[in-house]
N, C-alpha and C positions, 0 to 999 in steps of 0.2 A: 845738365850734368856737374856736379861739384868736382872742384880738382883739388886733391889731397895735397897743398903745398907742403914743401918739406919732406914729402916721401922720396925715396930714391927712384929714381927712373929706371935703373936696370941693376943686375948684379954687378958690382966692380969688375972691372976686367974682363967682360964677357958680353954678349949680345943678348943674355937673357933679360927680356922687358919687363918691367913689373907695371909700368902705367903706359896709358894712351895719350895722345895728345888733344883729341878731339872726338866727339861722338862719330859713330859712323852713319854717314847719312842713309845708307841702305836698309838700316836696322841695326838693334841691339843685337850683339852676340850673345846668345843664353848661356848662364853658367850650368854646366852638369858636372855631376860626381864622377871624374875620371878614376879608375883604379890605377894604383900604383903596384907595380910588380916588382919584386925581390930584384929582379936583374937589370932595373934601369941603370942608366949609364951614371957615373960617380958626378960629371958635372951638373945632370939633371938634378941629381939628389941634392946638390951645394945649393943649386937655384932654389929649391924647395925651401932647403932651412933659411938660405938668406933672404926670400920672400917671408917667410913665416916669422924670422926676426925683425923685420922691418915693420910686418904689421904688428907685432907684439909691441915694439919701442913706439909705434906712431899711436895707437890706440888701445893699449890693453885689453883688459875684459869689457870695455865699455863698447856698446854697440855703435858700427859705422855704416855709412852710405856706402855703397859699390863705387860709385863716380866713375872716377878715371882708372881705376884699378884693372889691369888687363885681364880678360875674360878667361884667356887660355891659362895663365899662370894661377888665377885665383879657382879654376876649375880643378886643377890637381889636390887642392886641400879642402875645397868646397863638399860638404856632407861628412866630415870628418871633425879636422883641426877649425876649421870655418863653418858656422851654422846659420842658417836663416832665424831671422828674429821675427818677423813678418809672418802671420797665418792668414789668408793662403799666400805664399811667397811666389813674386812674379821674378823668374829667372830673367826675363828680356827688359828689365827697368834699371836704369841707372841709379835709382831713388831707392831700391831696395835694401832693408837692412839687414846687416850681417854682425855675427860677433864671432869671438875666439872662442872656443872650449878648451879652456886652459888645461885641463885635465888630461885631454885626448892630446893637445899639442906637445905637453910635457912627456909624454909616453912615447910619442912619434920622433920628437926630434931633441933626445936627452942632451946630446953632446953639444948642441948649438947653444941651449939656454942654462947650461949647467950653473952659471954665476947670475943671470937675469931674472930667473923666476924667483919671485916672492915665496 
């Protein structure tokens, strides 16, 4: 499992985790596309924005390995802002390649990235 050096471990000032420390010995937690409802709590929405911003600053539009990115946090973006590169995609692989769909990310998080998007 690749560890993304320099990637923030969590959202500053919160317990919202962005990375894991080590591979799960019981098996890899699969990525699943979770539906985000409009009535999500504001802290959860801030965590999604913060994670998306960290992904963009760290990887941009280049493909990246799942590695030590937290499956739970990644699943909130998976299938929309973050999409699979591999075909077929293995949701239970730390080596799975992903990329940011910049157009969808811009539409989903316009306030978070108004200055950062090229």
